C-alpha positions as MATLAB code, in Angstrom:
seq = 'MKILLVSGHTSGDNACRATGVNEGDLAIELTKKLRTLLSPYADVDAYPYERDMYKDNKNGCLKVNLKDYRYIFEVHFNSGGGAGRGTSVQIHSAYQGGISVEQAIVNNVASLGFKKRGTGGIVRRDDLLNMNTALKLGVDYALIETCFYDNAADMALYRQNKEAVAQAIARGIVDGFGLKTESGGTSPVQPVKRTVTVFDCTALNVRKTPNGPVVAGTVKAGTVLEVTGSGKDSDGDTWLQVRHGSLTGYVWPKYVK';
ca = [
      23.826    4.087   -2.867;
      21.734    1.116   -1.564;
      17.942    1.185   -2.175;
      15.428   -1.436   -0.903;
      12.097   -1.426   -2.705;
       9.398   -3.299   -0.913;
       5.921   -4.458   -2.349;
       3.406   -3.925    0.373;
       1.526   -7.057   -0.427;
       1.781  -10.203   -2.024;
       0.141  -11.486   -5.199;
      -3.705  -11.591   -4.943;
      -4.145   -9.653   -1.530;
      -6.770   -7.158   -1.223;
      -8.930   -7.796   -4.383;
     -11.603   -5.427   -5.352;
     -14.584   -6.617   -7.483;
     -15.616   -3.136   -8.443;
     -12.587   -2.312  -10.286;
     -11.221   -5.862  -11.041;
      -7.858   -5.531   -9.483;
      -6.113   -6.417   -6.343;
      -3.659   -4.169   -4.444;
      -0.932   -7.022   -4.295;
      -0.476   -7.501   -8.046;
      -0.690   -3.693   -8.598;
       2.160   -3.254   -6.062;
       4.345   -5.989   -7.374;
       4.075   -4.734  -10.926;
       4.973   -1.290   -9.925;
       7.783   -2.226   -7.684;
       9.320   -4.235  -10.636;
       9.282   -1.313  -12.778;
      10.905    0.807  -10.391;
      13.768   -1.564   -9.840;
      14.418   -1.627  -13.547;
      14.335    2.239  -13.835;
      16.358    2.743  -10.643;
      19.143    0.018  -11.206;
      21.344    2.168  -13.545;
      21.627    4.739  -10.829;
      21.955    2.578   -7.686;
      22.492   -0.734   -5.864;
      18.816   -1.786   -5.928;
      17.139   -4.737   -4.067;
      13.516   -5.620   -4.011;
      12.198   -7.512   -0.883;
      11.015  -11.047   -2.098;
       7.746  -10.518   -3.870;
       6.306  -13.846   -2.474;
       6.710  -12.573    1.138;
       4.988   -9.912    2.976;
       7.748   -7.822    4.789;
       5.485   -6.501    7.484;
       4.462  -10.138    8.494;
       8.147  -11.132    8.361;
       9.107   -8.130   10.444;
       6.347   -8.958   12.933;
       7.398  -12.485   13.291;
      10.970  -11.415   13.684;
      12.187  -13.183   10.314;
      13.036  -10.426    7.871;
      14.936  -11.794    4.957;
      17.337   -8.591    4.696;
      19.228   -6.709    6.990;
      17.691   -3.281    6.778;
      20.878   -1.450    8.198;
      22.483   -2.199    4.704;
      20.301    0.385    2.960;
      20.260    4.037    2.670;
      16.814    4.176    1.733;
      13.550    2.070    2.034;
      10.590    2.771   -0.431;
       7.454    0.724    0.207;
       4.701    0.610   -2.566;
       1.224    0.397   -1.769;
      -2.302    1.312   -3.294;
      -5.107    2.785   -1.003;
      -8.643    1.959   -0.638;
     -11.574    4.172    0.731;
     -14.678    2.129   -0.001;
     -14.839    3.295   -3.619;
     -14.982    7.221   -2.627;
     -11.276    8.090   -1.930;
      -9.081    9.441   -4.410;
      -5.574   10.660   -4.811;
      -1.875   10.058   -3.935;
       0.199   10.528   -0.889;
       3.821    9.840    0.386;
       3.927    8.843    4.050;
       6.760    9.214    6.181;
       7.264    8.960   10.212;
       6.031   11.809   12.281;
       9.091   11.763   14.191;
      11.408   11.762   11.230;
      13.692   14.900   11.512;
      15.599   14.732    8.103;
      14.447   16.616    4.897;
      11.626   15.404    2.763;
      12.723   16.933   -0.730;
      12.806   13.292   -2.203;
       9.212   12.611   -0.869;
       7.886   15.866   -1.935;
       9.471   15.443   -5.436;
       7.904   11.919   -5.768;
       4.378   13.110   -4.796;
       4.460   16.274   -6.837;
       5.563   14.439  -10.019;
       2.759   11.788   -9.498;
       0.130   14.393   -8.895;
       1.189   16.187  -12.186;
      -0.271   13.281  -14.013;
      -3.543   14.333  -12.697;
      -3.751   12.577   -9.130;
      -5.160   14.616   -6.256;
      -2.706   15.318   -3.439;
      -3.790   14.104   -0.127;
      -2.323   15.102    3.352;
      -0.204   18.225    3.614;
       0.799   18.863    0.018;
       0.659   15.457   -0.648;
       2.758   14.294    2.620;
       1.425   12.174    5.222;
       3.143   11.665    8.787;
       2.134    8.914   11.032;
       3.647    6.537   13.456;
       1.570    3.524   13.321;
       3.378    1.241   10.712;
       5.759   -1.450   11.841;
       8.190   -1.134    8.952;
       8.246    2.577    9.263;
       8.973    2.278   12.868;
      11.645   -0.174   12.447;
      13.357    1.999    9.941;
      13.378    5.035   12.157;
      14.825    2.949   15.200;
      17.622    1.837   12.670;
      18.199    5.307   11.304;
      17.429    4.237    7.797;
      15.495    6.859    5.521;
      12.010    5.335    4.835;
       8.947    6.266    2.807;
       5.664    4.737    1.740;
       3.541    5.649   -1.402;
      -0.107    5.198   -1.391;
       0.133    5.344   -5.183;
      -3.831    5.986   -5.715;
      -6.958    4.301   -4.720;
      -7.254    0.841   -6.342;
     -10.927    0.741   -5.220;
     -11.903    3.795   -7.172;
     -12.827    3.450  -10.785;
     -11.714    6.983  -11.713;
      -8.140    6.533  -10.023;
      -7.857    3.367  -11.637;
      -8.662    4.698  -15.099;
      -6.114    7.238  -14.526;
      -3.609    4.878  -13.265;
      -4.048    2.662  -16.312;
      -3.581    5.380  -18.753;
      -0.455    6.522  -17.147;
       1.109    3.436  -15.643;
       4.668    3.817  -17.169;
       4.557    7.494  -16.390;
       3.714    6.808  -12.529;
       6.748    4.571  -12.474;
       8.794    7.155  -14.268;
       7.461    9.903  -11.971;
       8.413    8.021   -8.716;
      11.913    7.023  -10.354;
      12.509   10.610  -11.161;
      11.903   11.931   -7.685;
      14.241    9.408   -6.380;
      16.820   10.123   -8.695;
      16.601   13.753   -8.719;
      16.178   14.150   -5.006;
      19.181   12.091   -4.065;
      21.283   13.489   -7.131;
      21.901    9.955   -8.360;
      23.898    9.575  -11.708;
      24.386    6.458  -13.982;
      27.783    4.952  -13.668;
      28.293    4.929  -17.409;
      27.211    8.351  -18.004;
      24.999    7.167  -20.763;
      21.326    7.824  -21.592;
      18.972    7.777  -18.562;
      16.111    5.262  -18.675;
      14.380    7.612  -16.290;
      12.813   10.451  -18.347;
      11.412   13.887  -17.438;
       7.840   13.788  -16.188;
       5.112   14.743  -18.534;
       2.509   17.257  -17.202;
      -1.262   15.970  -17.968;
      -4.553   17.613  -17.341;
      -7.896   16.037  -17.596;
     -11.002   17.356  -19.261;
     -13.821   17.949  -16.923;
     -17.162   20.032  -16.930;
     -17.433   19.816  -20.706;
     -19.087   17.256  -23.045;
     -17.015   18.084  -25.855;
     -13.892   20.530  -25.527;
     -12.591   22.105  -28.763;
      -8.816   21.804  -29.444;
      -8.212   24.909  -31.471;
      -5.175   25.366  -33.836;
      -4.044   28.661  -32.219;
      -4.969   30.396  -28.911;
      -8.710   31.178  -29.219;
      -8.201   30.772  -32.901;
     -11.427   30.102  -35.409;
      -9.872   26.807  -36.582;
     -10.907   23.621  -34.478;
      -8.444   20.843  -34.965;
     -10.771   18.442  -33.093;
     -12.717   17.919  -29.817;
     -12.250   15.699  -26.715;
     -14.538   14.394  -24.253;
     -14.852   14.804  -20.622;
     -12.356   12.361  -18.913;
      -9.759   12.597  -21.627;
      -6.139   12.937  -20.335;
      -4.078   15.507  -22.333;
      -0.416   15.967  -22.276;
       0.365   19.643  -21.651;
       3.291   20.732  -24.084;
       3.250   24.524  -23.547;
       1.081   27.459  -23.560;
       0.189   30.695  -25.609;
      -1.648   33.858  -25.326;
      -4.725   35.041  -27.358;
      -5.155   38.638  -28.638;
      -6.851   39.621  -25.384;
      -3.632   38.319  -23.467;
      -5.577   35.337  -21.959;
      -3.256   32.063  -21.568;
      -4.290   28.988  -23.395;
      -2.699   25.617  -22.691;
      -1.082   23.891  -25.643;
      -1.702   20.026  -25.446;
      -1.462   16.827  -27.328;
      -3.698   13.691  -27.304;
      -2.397   11.079  -29.761;
      -2.152   12.659  -33.031;
      -4.399   15.659  -32.191;
      -2.430   18.858  -30.903;
      -3.688   22.421  -30.298;
      -4.797   24.829  -27.685;
      -7.482   24.208  -25.051;
      -9.209   26.774  -22.604;
      -7.815   26.131  -19.171;
     -11.337   26.516  -17.458;
     -12.146   23.022  -18.496;
      -9.063   20.945  -17.651;
      -7.578   20.238  -14.198;
];
């Protein structure tokens, strides 16, 4: 299977003073990570990082033949004046095929703590040139707005989970298309870890057992916890089993999301 990865912007594009990042470098970095992760499973190309595919398409000078590819995946980061948050995968409103791959991608990314935008994380539109071109050629295409690069909370979450986000996207593509490594060896794409974020609590107790008397430690609001399981207390209520660094234990679900 041939896949084309596209960084939606070139280096330095769309800088944000508030967060100190720019969309171009974020998109290139994530695209490179995806290429590394997906290469054992498919024939993966990346559109030249120093070029803007949209501009090349508009000027009629694309550097690749889009018909050569089974799937085109374009990487972007969103902006919303600092107020927007969340992730979405965008496909053409007229696309008639299945969206199991795209749904898997957005579900995986959202499991890391990002809000889903659109309908279950899927946005349909018809106003993007690259998307329209792929549809006319009959090539499957999707675009991810990974998160909001101009929102401090989204960027903090992304920085904490940068590798996991790449793994989440790659896992969605690998599982969605049923791709296998040629060698049958160990997969570089790992299962997506579920995480939750502490909120509405200044210091959340992490207990040794569900609602147990022994507190292993505390975590502050905004801390991202890896969910490793669950357990019930003597009243039958379910507590989440979590890990944060060397700290492990159970937390009350009301204070995480």
